[in-house]
Structures are given as structure tokens and as C-alpha cells.
C-alpha positions as CSV (number, residue, x, y, z in Angstrom):
1,M,11.9,8.3,-5.4
2,K,9.9,5.4,-4.1
3,T,6.5,4.6,-5.7
4,I,3.5,3.7,-3.7
5,L,0.5,2.1,-5.3
6,F,-2.6,3.2,-3.3
7,I,-5.6,1.0,-4.0
8,E,-8.7,2.7,-2.7
9,D,-12.1,3.6,-4.1
10,N,-12.9,6.4,-1.7
11,A,-11.8,9.7,-3.4
12,L,-11.5,11.6,-0.1
13,I,-9.3,9.0,1.5
14,V,-7.1,8.9,-1.6
15,K,-6.8,12.7,-1.7
16,V,-5.8,13.0,2.0
17,Y,-3.2,10.2,1.9
18,Q,-1.9,11.1,-1.6
19,M,-1.2,14.7,-0.4
20,A,0.6,13.5,2.7
21,L,2.7,10.8,0.9
22,S,3.6,13.3,-1.8
23,R,4.8,15.8,0.8
24,E,7.1,13.1,2.2
25,G,8.7,12.6,-1.2
26,F,6.8,9.5,-2.4
27,C,5.4,9.1,-5.9
28,V,1.8,7.9,-5.5
29,E,-0.1,5.9,-8.1
30,V,-3.8,5.3,-7.5
31,A,-6.0,2.4,-8.5
32,E,-9.7,2.7,-7.7
33,D,-10.5,-1.0,-8.1
34,G,-8.9,-4.5,-8.1
35,L,-8.7,-4.8,-11.9
36,V,-7.0,-1.4,-12.3
37,A,-4.7,-2.4,-9.5
38,M,-3.6,-5.6,-11.2
39,K,-3.0,-3.8,-14.5
40,K,-0.9,-1.2,-12.7
41,L,1.0,-3.9,-10.8
42,A,1.8,-5.7,-14.1
43,A,2.8,-2.6,-16.0
44,A,4.8,-0.4,-13.6
45,K,7.3,-0.9,-10.8
46,S,5.8,-0.1,-7.4
47,D,7.9,-0.2,-4.2
48,L,4.9,-0.8,-1.8
49,V,1.2,-1.2,-2.0
50,V,-1.4,0.3,0.3
51,L,-4.6,-1.6,-0.1
52,D,-8.2,-1.4,1.0
53,L,-9.8,-4.8,1.3
54,M,-13.2,-3.7,0.2
55,I,-12.7,-2.4,-3.4
56,P,-14.9,-2.9,-6.5
57,K,-14.4,-5.6,-9.2
58,L,-11.9,-7.7,-7.1
59,T,-11.4,-7.9,-3.4
60,G,-8.2,-6.8,-1.7
61,T,-7.5,-10.4,-0.8
62,D,-7.6,-11.2,-4.5
63,V,-5.1,-8.5,-5.2
64,I,-2.8,-9.8,-2.4
65,K,-3.1,-13.4,-3.8
66,Y,-2.1,-12.1,-7.2
67,I,0.9,-10.2,-5.8
68,R,2.1,-13.2,-3.8
69,S,1.7,-15.6,-6.8
70,T,3.5,-13.4,-9.3
71,P,7.3,-14.0,-9.1
72,A,8.2,-10.4,-10.0
73,L,5.9,-9.1,-7.3
74,K,6.2,-11.7,-4.6
75,S,8.3,-9.7,-2.2
76,L,6.4,-6.4,-2.7
77,P,5.4,-5.1,0.7
78,V,1.6,-4.7,1.3
79,I,-0.1,-2.6,3.9
80,I,-3.8,-3.0,4.5
81,L,-5.8,0.2,5.2
82,S,-9.4,-0.8,5.7
83,D,-12.5,-0.7,7.9
84,A,-13.0,-2.3,11.3
85,S,-16.1,-4.2,10.2
86,I,-14.0,-6.6,8.2
87,A,-11.7,-8.1,10.9
88,D,-11.9,-11.6,9.5
89,L,-10.7,-10.3,6.1
90,A,-7.9,-8.5,7.7
91,Q,-6.7,-11.7,9.5
92,E,-6.9,-13.5,6.1
93,A,-4.9,-10.7,4.5
94,I,-2.1,-11.2,7.1
95,K,-2.2,-15.0,6.5
96,I,-1.7,-14.6,2.8
97,G,1.0,-12.0,3.0
98,A,0.2,-8.5,4.1
99,E,2.9,-6.9,6.3
100,R,0.7,-4.5,8.2
101,V,-3.0,-3.9,8.8
102,F,-4.4,-0.6,9.9
103,L,-8.0,0.3,10.5
104,K,-9.1,3.5,8.7
105,S,-10.7,4.8,11.8
106,Q,-7.5,4.5,13.9
107,C,-4.9,5.4,11.3
108,S,-3.6,8.8,10.4
109,P,-1.3,9.8,7.5
110,A,1.6,10.1,10.0
111,I,1.0,6.5,11.2
112,L,0.8,5.1,7.7
113,I,3.9,7.1,6.6
114,G,5.8,5.7,9.5
115,A,5.0,2.1,8.6
116,I,5.9,2.8,4.9
117,K,9.2,4.3,5.8
118,E,9.9,1.3,8.1
119,L,9.1,-1.3,5.5
120,L,11.0,0.5,2.7
121,G,13.9,1.7,4.9
122,V,13.6,5.3,3.7
123,G,14.3,8.7,5.3
124,A,12.1,11.7,5.4
125,T,12.4,12.5,1.6
126,G,11.4,9.1,0.3
127,A,15.0,8.4,-0.6
128,S,17.1,5.6,0.7
129,A,18.1,6.0,4.3
130,Q,21.4,4.3,3.9
131,T,24.5,5.9,5.3
132,P,26.7,7.5,2.6
133,P,30.2,6.0,2.2
134,A,32.9,7.6,4.2
């Protein structure tokens, strides 16, 4: 089972996406701010991060910089799920290493799940999509 670290301070958004990701077979860890996110990244193995750029204590860009500067996390895929009002931050996030950026107002759980599956190369159950040996 693949583990997603979902970094978001809006409880409703967390609930909606956590339910959808869990139904698809993903284990979802949640961090409500940048400091908690960094502690969870250091302590546990996540396979992918979904990150809001506007979070308390540290910004999303701070979290991405931490990920990209930590050897054990450097290749960890990062998807931004944030608001339209921060287009400049989203562009900065791409420059410093985010793989995808989605606006909350234009993203659905299905869209996010599709991107996660693509980046992780997984099938519908969150398990590896590799073909079994013949």
C-alpha cells in the first residue's frame, strides 16, 4: 500500500480527499501545518506528498525546499493542491521541484487520484501496476 502525506489545514478538504484516496487503496497521513509535515517526512516513509502552499507555521514552498534538500526525500513526488490567488507561489513551487500543480477550485478527487496514480505508477488498488511475471 502506498502512503500519501496530505499537507492541508482545511479539515473539510482533508476529509473529502482522505476518503477518496482511502477508497482507492492509499494510506493517507495528514499534516495540518509545515512543522508537523517536516516531522512526519523525517519520521515515516511517504511515497508522495500532496501539499497546500498556504499552510500555518511554514509555507508550502519551505516544505518543498526541505524535501528537495534532504537526500532521503529528494526524489519524493510533490503535488501542489492550492488556491488560484497564489499563482506566483505555484510557479515558484514548480521551479523548486513540484511535479504537478492543481487549483483547489478546479480539482476533484478523481483528477488528483489520476495524477497520483500516474506519478506512482499504481493501479486502482494503490498497489504496483507492474505486470506479473509470466
